[in-house]
N, C-alpha and C positions, 0 to 999 in steps of 0.2 A: 514257234518256240516261246517258252515261258521260263520264268525263274522265280524263286522265292528268296527274297533278300531280307537281311536284318539291318535296320537303320534306326538309331536312337532308341533302342529297346523295343521296337515294334517290328513285326514281320509283315511283308507286303508281297503279294503275288503280282508280278509285272510281266508285261509283254512290250515289244517295241511299239511306240505310239501312245502307251498309257501315260497318264499324269497322276502323280501322287503328291500329297501335301505333307511337308515335314515342318517340324518346329524350327525356329531360328530364322535368321535373315541371310540372304544371299543376293549377289548382284545378277542382273539380267544377262543372259547369254553366257553365264559362267559354266564351265564344264564340271561335272560331278562324277566321281567314280565310287561305286559300291563294291568293296572287296569281300564282304561277308555274304557269300551266296550259299544258301543252304540246299537248294534243289534246282536242277536244270532239266527241263523237258524239251524234247525235240518234236518236230512235226510228225516224225515217223513213229512216235509212241515210245521212244526210249527215254528213260528217266534216270538221271544220275543224282544220287543223294550223297551228301557229305557227312563226315564224322568229325567235327560238326560242320565244316564247310567243304565245298567242292574245290579241290586243288586246281589253281590256275584259272578259275572262272571269275569273271567280273561283269558288272553291269554298268554301262555308260549312260549318262543323262546330261541334260542341259536345263539350267534354271530358266523357267518361262516368266515367272512373276514373283515378286516379293510383296506381300500384302499383310494386312492385319485381319484377324478373325473377328467373329461376332463378339459383341460386348457381353460379358458375363457379370451379372449383378450378385453380390453377396449381401444378405441381410440377416442380421442377428437380432434376436429379441428375447427378453425374459419377461414373461407376463407379470403384471401387477408390480413391477419394480421400476417402471419408466426407463428401461434400458433398451435403446435401439441404436444399431450401428449399421451403416450402409457403406459398402465398398464395391469395387469392381475393377476389372482389368480387360484388356484385349491382347491376345497372344499374337506374337509376330510369326507369320507362316511363310513358307516358301513352296511354290508349286514347281515340281521337277517333271520334265517330259523324258521318258525313257527312249533312248535312240538306238541302242545296240546291246545285245547280249553276247558276250565272248565266252565260249565254253572251253 
C-alpha cells in the first residue's frame, strides 16, 4: 500500500516503513498525522485519487530524529569594489517514519 501526501508545500510518495525529512523541529517518539492525502494505492492495484484529497484517508507517522541539515554557505561579491559578504545557516530538520496508512 502506498500514498501520496502533501506536507509543508511538498508532495511525498510514502509506504509503511519509509522515512521522510521535513522542515522544522519535533520531539522524538512524537506521533504525527498527515490529513492531506492526495492518492491512495492498494496492493491489489486499486488507486483512489482525491479531488483534491481522499476523504477519510490519513497517514500516521512517528518522529524518529530531530537534527540539523548540512551547512549552507552564502557568499556575495562585487568585483573591483572590494565588497565581500559571507553568511550561512543550517536548517532544522525532522525525520519521520511512516507507520500506517488509513484509507
